[in-house]
C-alpha positions in Angstrom: 6.3 73.8 -16.8 8.8 70.9 -18.3 9.7 70.0 -14.7 5.9 69.2 -14.1 6.4 66.3 -16.6 9.9 65.2 -16.1 11.2 63.7 -13.3 14.8 64.1 -12.6 15.8 66.3 -15.5 17.7 69.8 -14.8 15.8 71.9 -17.2 12.2 72.6 -15.5 11.5 76.0 -17.7 10.7 76.8 -21.2 12.4 79.9 -23.0 10.5 80.9 -26.0 13.0 81.8 -28.7 13.1 82.6 -32.4 13.8 79.3 -34.0 17.4 80.0 -34.6 18.1 76.3 -35.3 16.4 76.5 -38.4 17.9 79.6 -40.3 16.6 78.4 -43.8 13.9 81.0 -43.8 10.9 78.7 -43.5 9.9 79.7 -40.0 9.8 83.5 -40.4 6.5 85.3 -39.1 3.7 85.2 -41.5 0.4 86.9 -42.1 -2.4 84.5 -41.8 -6.1 85.4 -42.2 -5.3 89.0 -40.9 -3.1 88.0 -38.2 0.6 87.5 -37.8 1.7 84.1 -36.8 5.2 83.7 -35.3 7.2 80.4 -34.9 8.7 79.8 -31.7 11.2 77.5 -30.3 10.6 76.3 -26.6 14.0 75.7 -25.4 14.5 74.1 -21.9 16.5 76.2 -19.5 17.7 75.4 -15.9 16.7 77.7 -12.8 20.1 79.0 -13.0 19.7 80.1 -16.4 16.4 81.9 -15.8 17.8 83.6 -12.9 20.7 84.8 -14.9 18.0 85.9 -17.7 16.3 87.9 -15.0 19.3 89.5 -13.5 21.3 90.3 -16.9 18.8 90.2 -19.6 18.2 87.9 -22.7 21.5 89.1 -24.5 23.6 88.3 -21.8 21.8 84.7 -21.6 22.3 84.4 -25.3 26.1 85.2 -25.2 26.4 82.6 -22.3 24.8 80.0 -24.9 26.9 81.0 -27.8 30.2 80.4 -25.6 28.9 77.4 -23.8 27.1 75.4 -26.6 24.8 73.6 -24.6 22.6 70.7 -26.2 19.2 72.2 -26.0 17.9 68.7 -26.5 19.6 67.1 -23.5 16.9 67.5 -20.5 19.5 66.6 -18.1 22.3 68.9 -19.3 24.3 71.2 -16.9 23.5 74.9 -16.8 25.1 77.3 -19.1 24.1 80.2 -16.7 
């Protein structure tokens, strides 16, 4: 998805996450017109991170992110996976 619009980047996919960068409580799921609206953060990830996610699960990738502290806004960053 990202790779289709970004030439030369290292993060061609998006992983949808709870918006953990904004922990002030403003972006929690909310009912709206009889439906629940959930806010999500689209975090760009490398192919290696996607493969790691598929092999080891989300918790393991999340642990890798916590250890490596990648800059999720850097579309040319190295893989944490």
